[in-house]
Structures are given as structure tokens and as C-alpha cells.
C-alpha positions as CSV (number, residue, x, y, z in Angstrom):
1,M,-6.5,-25.7,-26.1
2,N,-9.6,-23.6,-26.5
3,K,-10.2,-21.6,-23.4
4,K,-13.4,-19.6,-23.0
5,V,-12.6,-15.9,-22.2
6,K,-14.8,-14.2,-19.7
7,T,-15.6,-10.5,-19.8
8,V,-17.0,-7.7,-17.8
9,Y,-20.7,-7.1,-18.6
10,L,-21.6,-3.7,-17.1
11,L,-25.3,-3.9,-18.2
12,S,-25.8,-6.5,-15.5
13,F,-24.4,-4.3,-12.8
14,N,-26.7,-4.1,-9.7
15,P,-26.0,-1.4,-7.2
16,N,-27.5,-3.5,-4.4
17,D,-29.4,-0.6,-2.6
18,F,-26.2,0.8,-1.0
19,S,-28.3,3.9,0.0
20,K,-30.1,2.1,2.8
21,G,-31.6,4.5,5.2
22,A,-33.1,6.8,2.5
23,N,-35.8,6.6,0.0
24,S,-35.4,8.1,-3.5
25,L,-37.0,11.4,-2.5
26,K,-34.6,11.8,0.4
27,Q,-31.6,11.0,-1.8
28,M,-32.7,13.5,-4.4
29,L,-33.3,16.2,-1.8
30,W,-29.8,15.5,-0.3
31,Y,-28.2,15.9,-3.7
32,F,-29.5,19.4,-4.1
33,V,-29.1,20.5,-0.5
34,N,-25.5,19.2,-0.6
35,A,-24.7,21.0,-3.9
36,F,-26.3,24.3,-3.0
37,F,-25.6,24.7,0.8
38,V,-23.1,22.1,2.2
39,R,-20.5,22.0,-0.5
40,A,-21.1,25.5,-1.7
41,S,-18.2,28.0,-1.5
42,W,-20.5,30.9,-0.8
43,N,-21.8,29.3,2.5
44,P,-19.2,29.9,5.2
45,F,-21.7,29.2,8.0
46,M,-20.7,25.9,9.7
47,S,-23.9,25.8,11.8
48,V,-26.0,25.8,8.7
49,K,-24.0,22.9,7.2
50,V,-24.0,21.0,10.5
51,G,-27.8,21.5,10.8
52,L,-28.5,20.3,7.3
53,L,-26.3,17.2,7.8
54,K,-28.1,16.4,11.0
55,M,-31.5,16.9,9.3
56,F,-30.5,14.2,6.8
57,G,-29.5,11.8,9.5
58,A,-25.8,12.4,10.3
59,K,-24.9,12.0,14.0
60,I,-22.5,14.9,14.8
61,G,-20.9,15.9,18.0
62,K,-19.8,19.4,19.1
63,G,-17.4,21.7,17.3
64,L,-17.4,20.3,13.8
65,I,-15.3,22.5,11.4
66,I,-16.5,21.8,7.8
67,K,-14.7,23.8,5.1
68,N,-15.9,24.5,1.6
69,N,-16.4,21.9,-1.1
70,V,-16.6,18.9,1.3
71,T,-18.5,16.1,-0.3
72,I,-20.5,13.7,1.8
73,K,-22.3,11.0,-0.2
74,F,-24.9,9.8,2.4
75,P,-25.2,11.8,5.7
76,W,-27.4,9.0,7.1
77,K,-24.3,6.8,7.1
78,L,-22.1,9.2,8.9
79,T,-21.2,9.5,12.6
80,V,-18.8,12.3,13.7
81,G,-17.4,12.9,17.2
82,N,-16.5,16.2,18.9
83,H,-14.0,18.8,17.5
84,V,-13.5,17.2,14.1
85,W,-12.0,19.1,11.1
86,L,-13.0,18.4,7.5
87,G,-10.7,20.2,5.1
88,E,-11.5,21.7,1.8
89,N,-12.3,19.3,-1.0
90,C,-12.3,16.2,1.2
91,W,-14.7,13.5,0.1
92,I,-16.5,11.1,2.3
93,D,-17.8,8.5,-0.2
94,N,-19.8,6.5,2.3
95,L,-21.7,3.8,0.6
96,E,-21.3,2.1,4.0
97,Q,-21.0,3.6,7.5
98,V,-18.1,6.0,8.3
99,V,-17.5,6.6,12.0
100,I,-15.1,9.5,12.9
101,G,-14.0,9.8,16.5
102,N,-13.1,12.9,18.5
103,N,-10.4,15.4,17.6
104,V,-9.9,13.9,14.1
105,C,-8.4,16.0,11.2
106,I,-9.3,15.0,7.7
107,S,-7.1,17.4,5.5
108,Q,-7.7,19.0,2.1
109,G,-8.5,16.6,-0.7
110,A,-8.5,13.5,1.4
111,L,-10.8,10.6,0.3
112,L,-12.6,8.1,2.6
113,L,-13.7,5.4,0.2
114,T,-16.0,2.8,1.6
115,G,-16.7,1.0,-1.7
116,N,-15.1,-0.4,-4.7
117,H,-16.0,-2.8,-7.5
118,D,-15.4,-6.5,-7.4
119,Y,-13.3,-7.0,-10.5
120,S,-13.6,-10.8,-10.3
121,V,-17.3,-10.9,-11.3
122,S,-18.6,-10.0,-14.7
123,S,-21.4,-7.7,-13.3
124,F,-18.7,-5.6,-11.5
125,D,-20.8,-5.4,-8.3
126,Y,-19.8,-3.3,-5.3
127,R,-17.8,-4.8,-2.5
128,N,-18.2,-2.3,0.3
129,A,-17.0,-2.1,3.9
130,P,-17.2,0.6,6.6
131,I,-14.4,2.9,7.7
132,V,-13.6,3.8,11.3
133,L,-11.3,6.7,12.3
134,E,-10.7,6.5,16.1
135,D,-9.9,9.5,18.3
136,G,-7.0,11.7,17.4
137,V,-6.4,10.4,13.9
138,W,-5.0,12.7,11.2
139,I,-5.6,11.9,7.5
140,G,-3.2,14.0,5.5
141,A,-4.0,16.0,2.4
142,K,-4.7,14.1,-0.8
143,S,-4.6,10.8,1.0
144,T,-7.0,7.9,0.7
145,V,-8.5,5.5,3.3
146,C,-9.9,2.4,1.6
147,S,-13.0,0.4,2.5
148,G,-12.8,-1.8,5.6
149,V,-9.9,0.1,7.1
150,T,-9.8,1.1,10.8
151,C,-7.3,3.9,11.7
152,F,-6.7,3.2,15.4
153,S,-6.3,5.9,18.0
154,H,-3.9,8.8,17.0
155,S,-2.6,7.2,13.9
156,I,-1.5,9.4,11.0
157,L,-1.7,8.8,7.2
158,T,0.7,11.2,5.6
159,V,0.1,13.4,2.5
160,G,-0.8,11.5,-0.6
161,S,-0.7,8.1,1.0
162,V,-3.2,5.2,0.6
163,A,-4.3,3.1,3.6
164,T,-5.4,-0.3,2.4
165,K,-5.1,-2.1,5.8
166,N,-5.7,-1.1,9.4
167,M,-3.4,1.4,10.9
168,E,-2.0,0.8,14.4
169,A,-2.5,3.3,17.2
170,Y,0.1,6.1,17.6
171,T,1.8,5.1,14.4
172,I,2.6,7.2,11.3
173,Y,2.0,5.6,7.8
174,Q,3.3,6.7,4.5
175,G,3.2,5.5,0.8
176,N,1.0,3.6,-1.6
177,P,0.2,1.2,-0.1
178,A,0.9,2.9,3.2
179,I,3.4,1.3,5.5
180,S,4.4,2.1,9.1
181,I,7.4,4.5,9.2
182,R,7.6,5.4,12.9
183,K,5.7,5.8,16.1
184,R,3.8,9.0,16.8
185,E,4.9,10.8,20.0
186,I,2.8,13.6,21.5
187,T,4.8,15.8,23.8
188,S,2.3,18.2,25.3
């Protein structure tokens, strides 16, 4: 029984223009603006960060709190509601659209990951999908939301957990992969 073994061939990888909405110059400018002004620890001025994000195409509501060292891959693929908190070192790796509702908290070191590689094809192409965080969602520190996931209204992903599937409204999720552990009750 002589079976032909298939292998990954990274030379044939094609990124498929995941940066839609921006030409090469805009992408390069964003790289430097992001590094020197938005992510920079020396820049505590939220209004400057918000203004720059908007200038590069992000749709942002009122009251965004954006801490230091926040990484946003492509602002032209980002929509943020009102009164959102982005904690230190969180990373919005938005190869596809990321939509964040009102009153959402994304804690320190959290990762929103809209893309991954398709391990079943030799060229290792991307298989991307958008992420939606509805109103009142809390993404805990050092947790990950994977591509294609919707975190429905007021759901919580606890510290260090990984959401690989949609999260039901008013439900708390924990673990890797995250599972429902109880309902969220808001008392006042």
C-alpha cells in the first residue's frame, strides 16, 4: 500500500487581499501611525488616538477609552459603539470586520482574532470571518474570541478563556474551549 503523502507548501500561500478598503500606501501609513501614536505608551491622549482611528476609516461612537499598547490591524474594518473600553495590550486582529456594540469592555491582553489558516489545504490560505460583540459584553483579560464568533448581549468571556462558538446573551463562559458556566445577573 503506497500512499502519496501531502504536505504544506507555504511558498504557494496567497493572502487574498484581506486588507480590502485600503491601498498599499494607506496600509503603510497606518503601520507607522499605529506604532508611533496609537499604540505608543507615551501618548495618553485618547482624543488623538480616536481621531487617528477615524481618519483611517474606523467608525467610533462617543466615549471610547483606549489604553496603551492596543493593536488594531485595520481600522477601516472596525466599528465601535459608545462607551467602549479597550484595555492595555488588547489586540484586534481584524482581517475581517469587527463590530463592537455599546458599553463593551475588552480587558488587558484580550485577542479578537478574525482569521486563521486553513490547515487542510497545502497553500495554508486564510479562512476568515467577522466578529461581533453586542452591547454590554465583557471580554476578560488574556482571553481570545475566534473568527466567526458573535458574543450576544451582555455575555462574559472569563479570564484566559477561548470563545470558539457563539456566546448566548446574559451568559458567562469559561475555559478552552469556553463553555457556559452560569447566567449573568445584573442587579442595579
